[in-house]
C-alpha positions as CSV (number, residue, x, y, z in Angstrom):
1,M,9.4,3.6,-31.7
2,G,6.5,1.5,-30.5
3,T,5.3,1.1,-26.9
4,V,6.6,-2.5,-26.7
5,D,10.1,-1.4,-27.8
6,L,10.1,1.5,-25.3
7,L,9.0,-0.9,-22.5
8,I,11.8,-3.3,-23.4
9,Q,14.3,-0.5,-23.2
10,G,12.8,0.5,-19.9
11,L,13.3,-3.1,-18.6
12,G,16.9,-2.7,-19.6
13,V,17.1,0.2,-17.2
14,A,15.0,-1.4,-14.5
15,I,17.0,-4.6,-14.3
16,Q,20.3,-2.8,-13.7
17,P,21.6,-4.1,-10.3
18,I,21.4,-0.8,-8.5
19,N,17.9,-0.1,-9.7
20,L,16.8,-3.6,-8.7
21,L,18.2,-2.8,-5.2
22,Y,16.3,0.5,-5.1
23,A,13.1,-1.4,-6.1
24,L,13.6,-4.0,-3.4
25,I,14.2,-1.3,-0.8
26,G,11.1,0.5,-2.0
27,V,8.7,-2.4,-1.9
28,T,10.1,-3.6,1.5
29,L,9.7,-0.1,3.0
30,G,6.3,0.2,1.4
31,T,5.0,-3.1,2.8
32,L,6.4,-2.1,6.2
33,V,4.6,1.3,6.3
34,G,1.5,-0.3,4.9
35,V,1.4,-2.7,7.8
36,L,2.0,-0.1,10.5
37,P,-1.2,1.8,11.1
38,G,-0.9,5.6,11.0
39,I,2.1,5.7,8.7
40,G,1.3,5.7,5.0
41,P,3.3,5.8,1.7
42,A,3.0,9.6,1.5
43,T,4.7,10.0,4.9
44,T,7.5,7.6,4.0
45,V,8.2,9.1,0.6
46,A,8.2,12.6,2.2
47,L,10.7,11.3,4.8
48,L,13.0,10.0,2.1
49,L,13.0,13.1,-0.1
50,P,15.8,14.9,1.7
51,V,17.8,11.6,2.1
52,T,17.7,10.8,-1.6
53,Y,18.5,14.4,-2.7
54,R,21.9,13.4,-4.0
55,L,21.1,10.0,-5.4
56,D,20.4,9.0,-9.0
57,P,17.0,10.4,-10.1
58,A,15.9,7.1,-11.8
59,G,16.8,5.0,-8.7
60,S,15.1,7.3,-6.3
61,L,11.9,7.5,-8.3
62,I,11.9,3.7,-8.7
63,M,12.2,3.4,-5.0
64,F,9.3,5.9,-4.4
65,A,7.1,4.0,-6.8
66,G,8.0,0.7,-5.0
67,I,7.0,2.3,-1.7
68,Y,3.6,3.3,-3.2
69,Y,2.9,-0.2,-4.5
70,G,4.2,-1.8,-1.3
71,G,2.0,0.4,0.9
72,M,-1.1,-0.8,-1.1
73,Y,0.0,-4.4,-0.5
74,G,0.9,-4.1,3.2
75,G,-2.3,-2.4,4.2
76,S,-4.2,-5.6,3.6
77,T,-2.2,-7.5,6.3
78,T,-3.4,-5.4,9.2
79,S,-6.9,-5.1,7.8
80,I,-7.2,-8.9,7.7
81,L,-5.4,-9.9,10.9
82,L,-5.9,-6.8,13.1
83,N,-9.1,-5.2,11.7
84,T,-7.1,-2.0,11.5
85,P,-6.4,-0.7,7.9
86,G,-2.7,0.3,7.6
87,E,-3.8,2.4,4.5
88,S,-7.1,4.2,4.0
89,A,-7.7,2.2,0.8
90,S,-7.7,-1.0,2.8
91,I,-10.7,-0.1,4.9
92,V,-13.0,-2.3,2.7
93,T,-10.7,-5.3,3.0
94,A,-11.2,-5.3,6.8
95,L,-15.0,-5.8,6.4
96,E,-14.6,-9.4,5.1
97,G,-10.9,-10.2,5.6
98,N,-11.0,-9.9,9.4
99,K,-14.1,-12.1,9.5
100,M,-12.3,-14.7,7.5
101,A,-9.3,-14.6,9.9
102,K,-11.6,-15.1,12.9
103,A,-13.1,-18.1,11.1
104,G,-9.7,-19.6,10.7
105,R,-9.3,-18.7,7.0
106,G,-6.8,-15.8,7.4
107,G,-4.3,-17.6,5.1
108,A,-6.8,-17.7,2.3
109,A,-7.7,-14.1,2.8
110,L,-4.0,-13.0,2.7
111,S,-3.4,-15.2,-0.3
112,T,-6.3,-13.8,-2.4
113,A,-5.2,-10.2,-1.4
114,A,-1.6,-10.8,-2.4
115,I,-2.3,-12.6,-5.6
116,G,-5.1,-10.3,-6.6
117,S,-2.8,-7.3,-6.0
118,F,-0.2,-8.9,-8.2
119,V,-2.7,-9.7,-11.0
120,A,-4.2,-6.2,-10.8
121,G,-0.8,-4.4,-10.6
122,L,0.5,-6.4,-13.6
123,I,-2.5,-5.7,-15.8
124,A,-2.7,-2.0,-14.7
125,T,1.0,-1.4,-15.3
126,I,0.7,-2.7,-18.8
127,A,-2.3,-0.5,-19.3
128,L,-0.3,2.4,-18.0
129,A,2.5,1.7,-20.5
130,F,0.0,1.6,-23.5
131,L,-2.2,4.5,-22.3
132,A,0.6,7.0,-21.4
133,P,1.8,7.7,-25.0
134,W,-1.7,8.4,-26.1
135,V,-2.3,10.9,-23.4
136,V,1.1,12.5,-24.1
137,S,0.3,12.9,-27.8
138,F,-2.9,14.7,-26.7
139,A,-1.1,16.9,-24.2
140,L,1.5,18.0,-26.7
141,A,-1.2,20.3,-28.2
142,F,-1.4,22.2,-25.0
143,G,-0.5,25.9,-24.9
144,P,-0.3,28.3,-21.9
145,R,-4.0,28.7,-21.5
146,E,-4.6,24.9,-21.7
147,Y,-1.9,24.3,-19.1
148,F,-3.4,27.0,-16.8
149,A,-6.8,25.3,-17.1
150,L,-5.2,22.0,-16.3
151,M,-3.6,23.5,-13.2
152,V,-7.0,24.9,-12.1
153,L,-8.5,21.4,-12.6
154,A,-5.7,20.0,-10.5
155,F,-6.3,22.6,-7.7
156,V,-10.1,22.0,-7.6
157,T,-10.0,18.2,-7.8
158,V,-7.3,17.9,-5.2
159,S,-9.1,20.3,-2.9
160,A,-12.5,18.6,-3.4
161,A,-11.2,15.0,-3.3
162,F,-9.2,15.2,0.0
163,G,-11.1,15.6,3.2
164,D,-14.8,15.8,4.0
165,S,-15.3,19.4,3.1
166,A,-14.5,21.2,-0.2
167,L,-14.2,24.5,1.7
168,R,-11.5,23.0,4.0
169,G,-9.8,21.7,1.0
170,L,-9.8,25.1,-0.7
171,V,-8.5,26.8,2.4
172,S,-5.6,24.3,2.5
173,L,-5.0,25.0,-1.2
174,F,-4.8,28.7,-0.7
175,I,-2.3,28.2,2.1
176,G,-0.1,26.3,-0.4
177,L,-0.6,29.0,-3.1
178,T,0.4,31.7,-0.6
179,L,3.5,29.8,0.3
180,G,4.3,29.5,-3.4
181,L,4.5,33.3,-3.7
182,V,7.4,33.4,-1.4
183,G,10.7,34.3,-3.1
184,I,11.8,36.3,-6.1
185,D,9.2,36.9,-8.9
186,L,10.9,35.5,-12.0
187,Q,9.4,38.0,-14.4
188,T,9.8,41.3,-12.4
189,G,12.8,40.3,-10.2
190,Q,11.0,41.7,-7.1
191,A,11.1,39.9,-3.7
192,R,7.7,38.7,-2.5
193,L,6.8,37.7,1.1
194,S,10.5,37.2,2.0
195,F,10.4,39.6,5.0
196,G,14.0,40.5,4.5
197,V,15.2,37.0,5.2
198,P,17.8,36.0,2.5
199,D,17.1,32.3,2.8
200,L,13.5,32.9,1.6
201,L,14.6,34.6,-1.6
202,D,14.8,31.2,-3.3
203,G,11.3,30.3,-2.1
204,I,10.2,27.6,0.2
205,E,11.7,24.1,-0.4
206,V,9.0,21.6,-1.4
207,T,11.0,18.9,0.4
208,T,10.9,20.8,3.7
209,L,7.2,21.4,3.5
210,A,6.4,17.8,2.5
211,V,8.5,16.4,5.3
212,A,7.0,18.8,7.9
213,M,3.4,18.4,6.9
214,F,3.4,14.6,6.3
215,A,6.0,13.3,8.7
216,I,6.2,15.8,11.6
217,G,2.5,16.8,11.5
218,E,1.3,13.2,11.2
219,T,3.6,11.9,14.0
220,L,2.6,14.7,16.4
221,Y,-1.1,14.1,15.6
222,V,-0.9,10.3,16.1
223,A,1.2,10.6,19.2
224,A,-1.3,13.2,20.7
225,Q,-4.1,10.6,20.5
226,G,-2.6,9.0,23.7
227,K,-2.5,5.3,24.6
228,R,-5.2,3.0,23.3
229,A,-6.1,-0.5,24.1
230,P,-4.0,-2.9,22.1
231,A,-5.8,-4.6,19.3
232,T,-5.9,-8.4,19.0
233,V,-4.0,-9.9,16.2
234,E,-5.7,-12.9,14.7
235,P,-3.3,-15.8,14.3
236,V,-3.0,-17.3,10.8
237,K,-4.4,-20.8,11.0
238,G,-3.9,-23.5,8.5
239,S,-2.3,-23.2,5.1
240,L,-1.4,-19.8,3.5
241,W,-2.6,-21.0,0.1
242,M,-6.0,-21.0,-1.4
243,N,-7.9,-24.2,-2.3
244,A,-9.5,-24.8,-5.7
245,R,-12.8,-23.3,-4.5
246,D,-11.1,-20.1,-3.4
247,W,-9.4,-19.8,-6.8
248,A,-12.7,-20.3,-8.6
249,R,-14.4,-17.6,-6.5
250,S,-11.5,-15.1,-6.7
251,W,-10.3,-14.8,-10.3
252,K,-13.3,-13.0,-11.6
253,P,-13.3,-10.4,-8.8
254,W,-9.6,-9.8,-9.4
255,L,-10.3,-8.9,-13.1
256,R,-13.4,-6.9,-12.2
257,G,-11.5,-5.0,-9.5
258,T,-8.7,-4.2,-12.0
259,V,-11.2,-2.8,-14.5
260,I,-12.8,-0.6,-11.8
261,G,-9.7,0.5,-10.0
262,F,-7.4,1.6,-12.9
263,P,-9.7,4.2,-14.5
264,I,-10.8,5.6,-11.2
265,G,-7.2,6.0,-10.1
266,A,-6.5,7.8,-13.3
267,M,-9.3,10.3,-12.8
268,P,-8.4,13.7,-11.4
269,A,-11.0,13.4,-8.6
270,G,-10.6,9.6,-8.3
271,G,-8.8,7.7,-5.5
272,A,-8.2,4.2,-4.4
273,E,-10.9,4.4,-1.7
274,I,-13.6,5.0,-4.2
275,G,-12.6,2.1,-6.4
276,T,-12.5,-0.3,-3.5
277,F,-16.0,0.6,-2.4
278,F,-17.3,0.3,-5.9
279,S,-15.7,-3.1,-6.3
280,Y,-17.1,-4.4,-2.9
281,A,-20.6,-3.2,-3.9
282,L,-20.3,-4.9,-7.3
283,E,-19.0,-8.2,-5.9
284,K,-21.8,-8.2,-3.3
285,R,-24.4,-7.8,-6.1
286,L,-22.9,-10.4,-8.4
287,S,-21.9,-13.1,-5.8
288,K,-23.8,-16.4,-5.6
289,H,-22.8,-16.4,-1.9
290,K,-24.5,-13.2,-0.7
291,E,-25.2,-14.8,2.6
292,E,-21.5,-14.9,3.3
293,F,-21.0,-11.1,2.9
294,G,-20.6,-9.6,6.4
295,N,-19.4,-13.0,7.6
296,G,-16.2,-13.5,5.6
297,A,-16.8,-13.6,1.8
298,I,-13.6,-14.1,-0.1
299,E,-14.9,-12.0,-3.0
300,G,-15.1,-9.1,-0.7
301,V,-11.4,-9.3,-0.2
302,A,-10.3,-10.3,-3.7
303,G,-12.1,-7.5,-5.6
304,P,-11.3,-4.5,-3.4
305,E,-7.7,-5.5,-3.1
306,A,-7.4,-5.7,-6.9
307,A,-9.1,-2.3,-7.3
308,N,-6.8,-0.9,-4.7
309,N,-3.6,-1.8,-6.5
310,A,-4.9,-1.1,-10.0
311,S,-5.7,2.4,-8.8
312,A,-2.0,2.9,-7.8
313,A,-1.0,2.4,-11.4
314,G,-3.9,4.5,-12.6
315,T,-2.7,7.4,-10.4
316,L,0.6,7.4,-12.3
317,V,-1.1,8.1,-15.7
318,P,-2.0,11.7,-15.0
319,L,1.1,12.2,-12.9
320,L,3.6,11.1,-15.5
321,T,1.7,12.4,-18.6
322,L,0.3,15.7,-17.3
323,G,2.1,16.4,-14.1
324,L,-1.3,16.1,-12.3
325,P,-1.3,14.5,-8.8
326,T,-4.5,12.7,-7.8
327,S,-3.4,11.3,-4.5
328,A,-1.3,12.4,-1.5
329,T,1.5,10.0,-2.5
330,A,1.4,11.3,-6.1
331,A,1.8,14.8,-4.8
332,I,4.9,13.9,-2.9
333,M,6.3,12.0,-5.9
334,L,5.8,15.2,-7.9
335,A,8.0,16.9,-5.4
336,G,10.5,14.1,-5.9
337,F,10.6,14.8,-9.6
338,Q,11.0,18.5,-9.0
339,Q,13.9,18.1,-6.6
340,Y,15.9,16.7,-9.5
341,G,14.8,19.6,-11.8
342,L,12.3,17.3,-13.7
343,Q,8.7,18.3,-14.5
344,P,6.4,15.4,-15.2
345,G,4.4,16.0,-18.4
346,P,4.4,15.3,-22.1
347,L,7.9,16.8,-22.6
348,L,9.4,14.4,-20.0
349,F,8.6,11.5,-22.3
350,T,10.7,13.1,-25.1
351,S,13.4,14.7,-23.0
352,N,14.1,11.8,-20.6
353,P,12.4,8.7,-22.0
354,Q,14.9,6.3,-20.3
355,L,13.9,7.5,-16.9
356,V,10.1,7.4,-17.6
357,W,10.1,4.0,-19.2
358,G,12.6,2.6,-16.7
359,L,10.2,3.7,-13.9
360,I,7.2,2.1,-15.7
361,A,9.1,-1.1,-16.3
362,S,10.3,-1.2,-12.7
363,L,6.7,-1.4,-11.6
364,L,6.4,-4.8,-13.2
365,I,9.5,-6.0,-11.3
366,A,8.3,-4.4,-8.1
367,N,5.0,-6.3,-8.4
368,L,6.8,-9.6,-8.7
369,M,9.0,-8.8,-5.7
370,L,5.9,-7.9,-3.6
371,V,4.0,-11.1,-4.2
372,I,7.2,-13.0,-3.2
373,L,7.8,-10.9,-0.1
374,N,4.2,-10.7,1.3
375,L,3.1,-14.3,1.8
376,P,6.2,-16.1,3.1
377,L,7.1,-13.2,5.4
378,V,3.6,-12.5,6.8
379,G,4.8,-13.5,10.3
380,L,7.5,-10.9,10.2
381,W,5.1,-8.1,9.1
382,V,2.8,-9.0,12.0
383,R,5.6,-8.8,14.5
384,L,6.2,-5.2,13.4
385,L,3.0,-4.4,15.1
386,T,4.7,-5.0,18.5
387,I,7.1,-2.1,18.0
388,P,6.4,0.4,20.9
389,K,4.7,3.4,19.4
390,H,6.9,6.0,21.3
391,W,10.0,4.5,19.7
392,L,8.4,4.6,16.3
393,Y,7.3,8.2,16.5
394,A,10.6,9.4,18.1
395,G,12.5,7.7,15.3
396,I,10.4,9.4,12.6
397,L,10.9,12.8,14.1
398,L,14.7,12.3,14.4
399,F,14.9,10.9,10.9
400,A,12.9,13.8,9.4
401,T,15.1,16.4,11.2
402,L,18.4,14.8,10.3
403,G,17.3,14.4,6.7
404,T,16.3,18.0,6.3
405,I,19.6,19.2,7.9
406,G,21.6,16.9,5.6
407,A,19.8,18.3,2.5
408,N,19.9,21.9,3.5
409,P,22.0,22.7,6.6
410,S,20.4,26.0,7.6
411,V,18.9,27.3,10.8
412,V,16.1,29.0,8.8
413,E,15.3,25.7,7.1
414,L,15.1,23.9,10.4
415,G,12.9,26.6,11.8
416,M,10.5,26.2,8.8
417,L,10.5,22.5,9.4
418,L,9.3,23.1,13.0
419,V,6.7,25.8,12.0
420,F,5.3,23.8,9.1
421,G,5.2,20.6,11.2
422,L,3.1,22.4,13.9
423,M,1.0,23.8,11.1
424,G,0.4,20.3,9.7
425,Y,-0.6,19.1,13.2
426,A,-3.0,22.0,13.6
427,L,-4.6,21.3,10.2
428,R,-5.1,17.6,11.1
429,V,-6.6,18.6,14.5
430,F,-9.2,20.8,12.7
431,H,-9.7,18.2,9.9
432,F,-8.1,20.2,7.0
433,P,-6.5,18.0,4.3
434,I,-2.7,18.2,3.9
435,A,-2.2,17.3,0.3
436,P,-3.7,20.5,-1.2
437,V,-1.1,22.6,0.7
438,V,1.8,20.7,-1.0
439,V,0.1,20.7,-4.4
440,G,-0.5,24.5,-4.1
441,L,3.2,25.1,-3.4
442,I,4.3,22.9,-6.3
443,L,1.8,23.9,-9.0
444,G,1.0,27.5,-7.9
445,P,4.1,29.1,-9.4
446,M,3.6,27.1,-12.6
447,A,0.0,28.1,-12.9
448,E,1.0,31.8,-12.3
449,Q,3.6,31.5,-15.0
450,Q,1.2,30.0,-17.6
451,L,-1.5,32.5,-16.8
452,R,0.9,35.4,-17.3
453,R,2.1,33.9,-20.6
454,A,-1.5,33.4,-21.9
455,L,-2.5,37.0,-21.0
456,A,0.7,38.4,-22.5
457,I,0.0,36.6,-25.8
458,S,-3.6,38.0,-25.8
459,Q,-2.5,41.4,-24.7
460,G,-4.5,41.2,-21.5
461,D,-7.7,39.7,-23.0
462,V,-9.1,37.5,-20.2
463,T,-11.5,35.8,-22.6
464,V,-8.6,34.0,-24.2
465,L,-8.7,31.5,-21.2
466,V,-12.0,30.1,-22.4
467,T,-11.8,30.5,-26.2
468,S,-9.8,27.3,-26.6
469,P,-12.1,24.1,-26.6
470,I,-9.6,22.2,-24.5
471,A,-9.2,25.0,-22.0
472,A,-13.0,25.5,-21.8
473,T,-13.6,21.8,-21.3
474,L,-11.0,21.6,-18.5
475,L,-12.4,24.6,-16.7
476,T,-15.9,23.2,-17.0
477,L,-14.7,19.9,-15.5
478,A,-13.1,21.9,-12.7
479,A,-16.4,23.7,-12.0
480,L,-18.2,20.4,-12.0
481,A,-15.6,18.8,-9.7
482,L,-16.2,21.6,-7.2
483,I,-20.0,21.8,-7.4
484,V,-21.1,18.2,-7.8
485,P,-19.5,16.9,-4.5
486,M,-21.0,19.9,-2.6
487,I,-24.5,18.9,-4.0
488,L,-24.0,15.3,-3.2
489,R,-22.9,16.1,0.4
490,A,-25.9,18.4,0.8
491,R,-28.2,15.7,-0.4
492,G,-26.6,13.2,1.9
493,R,-27.0,15.5,4.9
494,G,-30.6,16.1,3.9
495,Q,-31.3,12.4,3.8
496,V,-29.7,11.8,7.2
497,L,-31.8,14.7,8.7
498,T,-35.0,13.3,7.2
499,Q,-34.2,9.8,8.5
500,M,-33.5,11.2,12.0
501,A,-36.8,13.1,11.9
502,A,-38.6,10.0,10.8
503,D,-37.0,8.0,13.6
504,S,-37.9,10.6,16.2
505,D,-41.5,10.4,15.2
């Protein structure tokens, strides 16, 4: 069956009334959390994991994907009107968008961000649909050693990509890998790191760790920052729609941003932030209005916002086809799959095609919902910024606690929620990334299982791990992903020191 036929079947799943409702809830929540600074899609999906534990898997995953897309949309609103990115990927949008708002062109900035996000999301989702089967056919050739090499690549890239230090990322990863050892060893039947606590024999719940690290830890960290001076919200003056000149200057950046954002989002060491910076730099180079950059150039909003949303679809390529998360939200979505006993990867496309293609098709619908929701309701999204912060954070803590108790009513589970929440807060205070901890817990046991299988087949010969061309290539990429960022950071620090020395002279 061809991709078009599978996508049509997926649309049949996505347009079911209950799934349309889940998509609407997802994009609305996603836009809301994108607008609110300090609360991202990863935190929201983590909060909803225990709540959706008993819901239909397809509906829950459609809602999670809607949150991801909506968060990318919503971040542009605060970037433009408040000069405070609601999502890290919207940092570049604030450079030109807020200047446009101050010049009385906030409506045009919001319009080009919303329409550009729609165009990029639409094209990137179609690209996801056609690229995914090709990646799946390639991944079906994987054996235990190839899967182990893929896990190593995931570990290294996630550790190197999140945070400012590869060492801190690796420390976070090893915390997650250690937590993944807790429970009964499936091959020997021996208890590991359970300390005589029966509740730990089944291992640590990914849901509990995700909620604690992302929701509890993030809330404690943001609340601990104390009161800050309220930011000024720029009013939206004039029409919300773009004029003919704005359209002429925006449509090429939308397409270029899509072409940049999608492949970068799909890369193991990619990320939406990288694509937005590349897009901004390209638009600044190609623009005929270079004098406007830094003062409110519409191309500086259109291109990065398109790259931002295209990268969200790109992130789903390795997640769905290989089970490889390349962003914090993708890591939490991986936990969402696992709570239903599903493992993203090539076999999921054959064992549960309706769910996968329903999820992909729902992104097309979510994209349309978002462009309808964002512009007419911009006034509502801006009013959300007036919610008192102490109410917001107290509500998140209460919701996280009740959700965990509802999914697993256990004193030990509640204690772990508190301990991991404090751990998440401590990691943030000392600038350690959180996502590698969750990835280590999720993928660690699978990597161990694949390593044991590979060594058992080869009767203990370690060289079997590098004799396969695919495995050797993946391990080489993992080494490069670890070494190259370290070299670039060292060179960057050297250039800064040289410049400082030159300035002092």
